[in-house]
C-alpha positions, 0 to 999 in steps of 0.5 A: 499499499502506498504510504500516502494512502491513509489506513481509513482509506485503505479499508474503504478500498478493500470493501468497495461494493455497488451501492444500492437504494433499492432496499425496502423501507424497513431495512433502510430504517434499520439501517442494514443491508437489504437483499432486495429479494422480491415480494418480501426481503429476507430480513422482513421474513425473519422478522415476520413483518410486512415487506413494503415491497408488498404495499404502495406508498403514495408520493404524489405532490411530495416536495423533495430535493431529488425527485422519487420514482414512482411505483410502476403499474407492473411491478407494483413496488414502492420506492422511496427516495432517501433524499425526500425532505420529509422522509417518513419510513413505512410504518412497521406491524411489530413494536420497536424495541428502541421506542414507545410502543405503536400509536393507536391508529397502528394498533387498530390497523392491526385489528383490522387486518387480522384474519377471520378467525380472530387476533389470537392463534388457535393450534388445532390438535388432532383431537380437537379436529375429531371434536370439531368433526363429531359437532359437525356430523352428530345429530344430537349437537344440531347436525340436522339444523345446517343454518344454525350449525353454519352460525355457530361454527362462524361465530366460533371462528371469529371468537375463539372462546365460542369455539372452545365452547363448540369444542367442549360441548362435542366433547362432554357428548362424546365422554358420555359416548366414548365409542362414537369416535374411537374408530376415527381416532383410533384410540383411547381419548379422555374426552372429559379432560379435553372438554374441560380444558376448553371449558375453563378456558372459554369461560375465562375469556368469555368473562373478559369480553362481556363488559365489552359488549357492543352491537357487534358481539352482543348476540355471540356473547349472549350465545356464548352464555347459553353454551356455558350454562348448557356445557355445565349441564353437559358435563353430567352430574357432579359430586356436590353439585345440584344444579340450584345448590351445592353442598359447600353452600356455594351457588350451583351452575344454575347461577349461570343461567342467571348470568344469561338473564343478566347479559340478556337484560343489558342487551335487551337495553342497548341491542336488537337481540334475536334469541332464536338464532341462538338456539337449536330448538328454535325458542321463539318465546322470550324466556322471561315470559313463559308462553301462556298458550295451552297445547293440545289437551293431554291425555286423561292419564296425564291430566290425573297426573298434573291434577295430583301434582297441582294437589301437592303444590297447594299442600306447599302453600300451607307450609309457606304460611308456616315458613314465611309471614304473608306480609313479608315480600319473600312470601309473595315471591314463593306464591308467585313461584308455586303458582307458576310452577303449577301452571308450567305443569299444566302446559308442559307435562307431556305424554311419556311417549311424545318426545317431540313434544318434550323438546318443544316444552323447553321454553316453558320448563326452563323459563320457570327457573329462569324467572326465579326471584333472587330472594328464592335463589338465596334460599336455595343456596343456603339449602332452606328447606322450603326452597328445597321442597319446591325444587324437588318438584321441579325435578319431575319436569326436568325429567321430561326434558331428559330426552336431550342428552344433557338432561339425563341423569340431572333430574335423580341427581338434584332430587337425591341432593334435595332428600339428603338436606331436608328433615324427616318433616320436609321429606314427606312433602317430596314423596310424590316427585320420588314416585314420579321419578322411580316410575318414569 
């Protein structure tokens, strides 16, 4: 090397290369060499950001000291001159390590460009695919109602907690029928454990979106609440859990139905909610107002059963008078629910050999639960003898609904819990429900 050449110029001479200003904006901003691979350079691919070779950035009417080349219609690329006086690098889809977090508009754009399956990734396992396949093909899960099922799956892809509820519902069904998919999966799978995993995650995620009810998600949140309650039944009877009360004094899963009521109250005030869309049995009546119209006159034997139920319910009025003073508000609450229960028996206790009719009475039967006042719910949670005695009569109506797979086993389980927590005096009042369930 000539002694007149400095060490700096010598190093520079050794590293001469062809310069290019055609690198992508992201690489320019990070001051790293861009390999200019199109449509996305290697650096952008490695960092999972959108390379601005793929997007166009308007440069019309932008004053600059050196004119910038505009994108051509043929290549669809964006070229930005580094000599522009007001040069702004393209926005990045990831957060800068050396700067503040992305601004509001950037986060908004990210949400808008997210895929139809939501913002969070959902990794389907082989078991999840089997559960989803079962949901789509099993008649007991609504496979015969394509329009309803299509709506449910669409919401599931848009809201992942809802998708988890569908998988949980399918898993609980398979846990009661473990051989249904064994030939497809090829091995034993603990469907109950898989369903529990999805159910618990869905409940946590749903709780986070309930305070954010809007016109866009109100219908989904309401339907999700219905599925949460239904899944609590689909799990099957649980030790110490009797729907309206628990052995440990906590509220039973009936509180989840009250959550549906609360969400519906909120939605009814701010949204136009179509309840029938959310139910596979096309419930046309608001559960808050059980349908008063009478069905086709029942068979003589069934009329006799309903008359007997009315006589036994009338006896509970005397029990009520000896428990609460007639001037107490709680006395009025119990009087109303006894009257409502008697009416529910008269319109929705169908002949045993009419499964279609029995399904059609779901709004009336669950409507009675839905309208229980807070005072009675509180007594039921405390296992108050009067509340348990009346609840025992509800199990006869619930038994009529066990044509639905997720109801099976619950009537006997609940009645057994009522019997265990009642003293001998109150047990004599529920002998009739006990006989009815034994004869069913």
